[in-house]
N, C-alpha and C positions, 0 to 999 in steps of 0.2 A: 603681513600675511591675511589679517582680518579684512582690511580693504580689498585687497585682490580677490578674496573669497566672495566679497559683495559684488565686485564687478563681473566674476564668473557667473554669479546667480542671475545678474541682469543680462549677461550673454545668453544662457540658455532660455531664459523667458523670452527674449527677443526672437531667437530661433525658433521656439515653439509657436509663438504667435505668426511669425512669418510663414512657417509650414502650413498653419490653419487657413490663413489668408490665401496661400496658393491653391489649396484644395477646394476652398469653399467659394472663392471669387475668381474663376478662370479669367485670363487675359483673353480680349476680344482681338481677332485678327482684322487687319484691315485689306483694303480692296486688292492691293497688289500680292497678298498672301492668300485671301479667301477666294478671290475672283468676284465679280460682281458688275455694276454698271457705273459708268462715269458719265457726266453731262455737263455741259456748259450753257446757261440760259441768260436771256436778257429780256427785262420787261420793256413793252412799248412805251417808252416816256412820252413820245410825241402825242400819241392818242390820249394817255393820261392827262396831258397838259390841255388838250382840247376839251376833254370832258370837264375839266376843272373850269375852264372859261364858260361852258355851257351853264355849269353849277351857278357861277358868279353872275351871269346874265339873268338866270330866274331870281336870284337873291335881290339883285339891285333893283330890277322891275318892281317885285313885291314891296321892297323898303320904301322906293320912291313914291309908289302909289299910296302906301300907308301914310306918308307925309304930305300927301297933296300936292307933290310937285307935278307941274304942267309938262308932261313928256309925252311924245308920239308913240315911241317904242324903244326897246333895249335888243339888239341883235348880236348874239355871239359869234365870233369867228374862231379859227383855229389858233390865232396869235393876239387876239384882243376881243374887247367888247364895245360896241358903239352905242351910245345914249342919244337919242334924238329927242332935243327939248324945244319947246315952243317960244319961250320968252328969255332974251339975253340977260335980261336983269336977275333971273334966277340962277345964271351959271355959277356964279361965286358961292351960292348957298348949296347949290348940288355938290360942287366940288368938296367944300368943306364938310358936308354931310357924309360923302363917301369916304374921306379920309378918316373921319372919326368912326365910322360904322365898320369899314372893312380894313384888313391888315395887308401890308405889302403892296399897295397899288401906286401906279404912276399915271398921272391924268394929263391928257394933251387935247388940243383942238385940232379937228380935221375940217375946218370950214365952218361957215355960220351954221348953227344949229345941231352941230353934232360934236359930241364930246367922246375921246377915244379912251378907254380904260385898259391898262396893261398890268400884269403882274411884275413887280420888280425882280432883277436878276437874283438878288439874295433870296427873295421868296421862292423863286422857281428852283434854284439849287436845293434849298431846304426840303421843298416838296418832293424833288427826285430823291434825296437821301432818305426821306420818310417812307416814300414808296418802296424803295429797295428793301428797307428794314420790315416793313409790312409784308412784303412778298415772301421774305425769308421766314418770318414767323408762321404765316399761313402753310408754306411748303414743310416746315418742321412738323406741324401738326398732322399734315396729310401723310407724310412719310412715317411718323410714329404709328400711325393707324395701319400702315402696311406691315408692320411688325419687324422693320429692318434694325438689326442690332448695330449700335454706334454708328450710325450714318453722319456723313459730313455734308454740312449745309453752310457755306460761307461765302463771303464777298470775295470777288475775284476783281481787283481794281475798283472803280467807282460806279460801273454800270452793269456788271455781269455777277452771275451766281454760279459757283462751283457745287455741284452735287454728286456725293459717291455713295453708293449703296452696296456696302460688303455682303456678299453671299446672296445677292438677289438677281436673277438672271432674266426675268420677264420683263424686256425692255418695253413691249407695246403696252402692257399695262401700266407700267410705271409712267410712261408718256402720257397715257391718257388720264391718269390720276393726277399727275403733276401739272400737266399742261391746261387741263380744263379750268377755265376761269369760274364755272358753276355759278353764274351771275343770276341767281333765282329772282324773278319779279313777278308780281301779280298786278295785271293792268286790265283797266276797263275796256272792252271792246266797243268802238264806235261804229264800224262796219265791216263787213267782209266781202271778198270777191275771189274770182278764179284767177285773176290776173293782177298784177301791180298797177298797170295803167288805169284800171278802172277806178281805182281809189285815189289817184293823185289829184283829181279835182276837189276832193274834200280834204286834202292835206292842209294842216295850219301849223303855225310855229308851236303848238302846245301838243300836236299829234305827230306820229310817225308810223310808217308801214313796215310790218315784220312778215316774213314768210313762216309757214307752218313747218315742222319737223320733216315732214314727209314731202314738202314742196308743192303739193297740189292746190294749196289756198293761201291767200293773203290776208292779212287782218290789219285794220286801221285802229290804233290803240292809242290811249293816253300816253303822253311821253313820260310824265312823272308816275313811277309805281305806287301802287297803294300798300304793297308789302314787298320788302326786299329780303336778300339773304341775311342781311344783319339782324332782321327781326325774328330769325328762327331760334328756338331754344334747342331742339333736336330734329333728327331725322332718322328713319329706320326702314329696313326692307318691310315689305308687306304685300298684299295681294288685292286687286279690285274685286267688284262685285262678281266679275265673269271668272275669277280665279287666276287671272294673269298677273305677272310681277309688276309691281308697283312700289312707290315711295311715299311713305305717310310722313307727315312733319308736325311738329307743335310750335305755337308762336309764343314769344315771351308776354308777359301779363300785360304790359302797356299797349304792345302792339296788337294783341287779342281784342283789346277793347275798341281800339280805332278800326281794326278789320270788322269787327262786329256792327259797328255803326254804319260802315260803308256798305255792307252786304245788305243790311236792313233797308237802306234808302235805294238800292239798285236791284231788288228782286225782280226777275224776269228778264235781266240783261245778261250777257255773257261776259265771263272773267277769264281773261287769257293768262294761262301759266306759261311764262316765257323763261326759257333756259338757254343762256348763252346768245340771246337775240334771236331765238326761234321759238315759235308758239307750240308747245308739245300737246296741249290740249286747250279747250276753251269750253268749259261746261256752263250751262245756264244757271244763275243763281236761284234756287228754289226756295230758300228761306235764310234766315240769319246764320252766319257762320262766325265763330269767334276764335276759338283755341287751337284748331287743329285743321288739317286739310290733306288731300292726297294727290300726288302727281302720277297720272296714268298715260299710257301710250304704248307703242310697240317696243317695250323695252325686253331684253334677254335678262335672265337672272344675274349674270355677271355685271350688265350694265345698271341694274337696280343696286347691286351691292355697292358697285364704285360710285355711283352717283349719291347714295346715302352716307358714304364714307366722306364725299367731298362737301356735301351740304352741312354736315355735322362740324367739319373743320373750318368752314367759312369760305367765302369766294375770294378769288385772287383780286387785287385792287385793279388789275389791268391784264390784257393779253401777254403772253410771254412767247418768245421765240427760242427754239432750240439751234444752237449755234454749233454745237458739238456733241457726239454721242458715241460711246463705245462700250463693247461688253468683252470683260477680261475672263477667261476660262478659269476655273479653278485649278486645272493642270500646271499652269504656270506658277501658281502660288505653292503647290506642293514641292515643285522641283526647287523654288527659291528657299523653302523651310529646309529641305533636305540638304541643300549646299550651305545654308547658313549654319545649321547644326554641324556638319562636317568641318566646316571652316572654324566654328567655336571650339570644338573639341580638339582639334589639331593645334588652335592657337593656345589652348589651355595647356596641352601635354608640353608643348615646347617652351612655354613660360614656365611651368613647374621645373622643368629639367634644368633650364637656365638659373633659377634662383636657388635651387636646391645644390648645384654644382658650386656657384659662387658664394652662397651664404651659410651653407651646411644647416645645422638646426634651426638656425634664424630663417633660412629659406622655407622650411617646413611650416614655422609660424606663419610666413607670409602666405603660404598656400591655403592655410585654414582662413586667413583673412580674405583672400581672394574668393574662395567658396562662400564665405559669409556674404561678401559684397554682392555676389551673383544671386543669393538667395533674397537679401533685402531689396535689390533692385526689381526681381520678378514680383515679390509681394507689394511693393510700392506701386507698380504698375497695376497689379490686380486691385489694390484698394483703391486706387484714384479712377478705375475703370477706364484706363487708357487703352488705346488701340495699338497693337503692335503692326508696324509696316516693315517693309523690306529695309529701308534706311534706318528703322528701329533695330533691326537685327544687327546691320553694321555698327549702330551706336553701342550695342551690348558688347560686341567684339573690341572696340575701340575702348570702351570702359575697362575692359580687362587689363589692357595696357596702362591706362591711366591709373587703374587701382595699384598696379605693382610699383608705378613710378614713385610714389611717396614712400613706399617701403624701401626702395633703392635708395632714395635721398637719405632717409633716416639712418639706415645701415652703414652707408659710407661715412656719415658724420660719426657714428659710434666708433667704426674701425679707426677713423683719425684720432679720436680721444684715446682708444686703446693704444695706439702707437706713440702717444705722448706720455704712457706711462700710468694712465688712470686706471683705476679698478674697473670691473666689469658693470658693477651696479651704477658707479659714477659716471662712466662712459655713456651708459643708456641715458641717464638723466640730462648729461650735457649735450649729447647727440641730439635728442629730442628738442631740447631748448634752443639749438642753434638752427635746427631745420624747420622750427615751428613757422617762422614768418613766411619762408618761401612755400611751404606746403599749404598754409592758410590761404597766401594769394593765388596760388594756383586754382584751389577749390572755388573760391570766390569768383575768379575770373571766368572759369567754366561754367559757374552757375549764372552769372549775368550773361554771358554769351547764349546759353540755352534759353534764357527767358526772352531775350531779343529775337531770336529765331523764331519762338512760339508766337510771339506777338505779332511780327510782321510776316511770317511764313505761312504756308498752307498746305493741306493735304500731307505728302510724304515728308516735307520739311518739319512739320509741326511733330510727326512722328519720331523724328530723329532728335528733335529738341527736347521732347518729353522723355524720351531715354536717357539723354545726356543728363538733364536736370535730376531726375531721380538717380540716375548712376552716381553722380557727383556726390550727392547727399550721403547715399550708401557707402561710397568710398571712403567719406570722411570718418563715417561711424566705424566701419571695419577695418580699413588700412592706417588709420591714424590713430583713432581712441583706442579699440579694442587690440590693435597690434601692439601697442605699448604693455597692455595688460598681459598678454601672451609672453612678451619678453621678460617682463617682471617675474611672472610665475616660474618661467623656464631658469632665469638666473637664480632664483631662490631655491630651486630644485637642483641647482649646480649641474645642469645639463645643457646649458646654452653654448653653442659654439658659433662664431660669426667670422 
């Protein structure tokens, strides 16, 4: 009786903690219950590979020049880099140097004097995977800044990303914040003109032509930026000297020193502030600038707010394409919740009625176990910060059936022992012992299945898997462990009927 009292004390402590968790950590509702936005996006991998070849071409040119190799030029293309060399006797040395200096290269000849450099397929595959992971991390930071509770940002296959924003319905702003690459760059201006054609005669491999944000002016700028988005420490809303909305930014210490030296050497020249490959402004450098700057233009207050948010969270590594987008209204979620509650109440009433008729006082013990199971399940979801989805509601209702299954199995074993002439106390012990392996196997199998669904599923499937996993653990505690405590107590009080 002393051990039973200790078990009961643990039961009340567990119930109390669960009630506290339920009240202080409310369970978040998923997209299908709360309404919101769902998107499927895909990064532009081909363009990213092209940029990688451009970076490789610049690095190869600089490294070969440093080692005094006799080369004419290094030209990047979309799928390769071509190195033009002067002396054939240096080819082996150039190839050896490139293999030792750069990772994942395949070298081939394209005729006399031309060496073709390509990335290996393994390198490209790894580059794509890293690009997808980097995109997800940037998107996660941006969406956190939007203040969306429990968003879903996950891979969909090997190329796409699924985004779900429960409770957020402004799809235009969501697309603007999520889809903007926000590739901020500060570049030296070489020349300007009112049309692109006027600048094409001055174009070299180290420069490029970019339009202004308003479209009335074109800029010939250095291809390699002095400062990029990765150099920013922070960005925030501000106003310019005329009181118009602007974005101010601060640079990291090492970048500030480099930028200070650059502006010191280029006083009197124009510096283009390039955002997403468009020049938003091009002020003249009047003095040394080091740690901070300001982006001005014809921005609205909302654009400034979103731009500061995007710059703070970092630029996307590449452009993204919206493949699918939809808005789910909250009314559908309310209907689902109401129907789920009705189904749960009806299922619980029928379940209680059946076990009470079939197992009498033991059925009442099973009912207490089921109620405890439901409380532990909800508290577990709250503590984990899990998101409840429509399939999750189905999982809760399913869990009620699973919860009583263990009791039914144990009760039937106990009744078999009673029919063999054993005492009630002995029948309970033998019934539990004989049912133990089957009950344990059932719970372990359910838990493994839930973990597999969570690992390989997405969205609603993960919601169902989470509910199933937490419910399985709760069921074991309430309908196996504490169910026996209740039966022992009732048998000792001589009120148990089964």
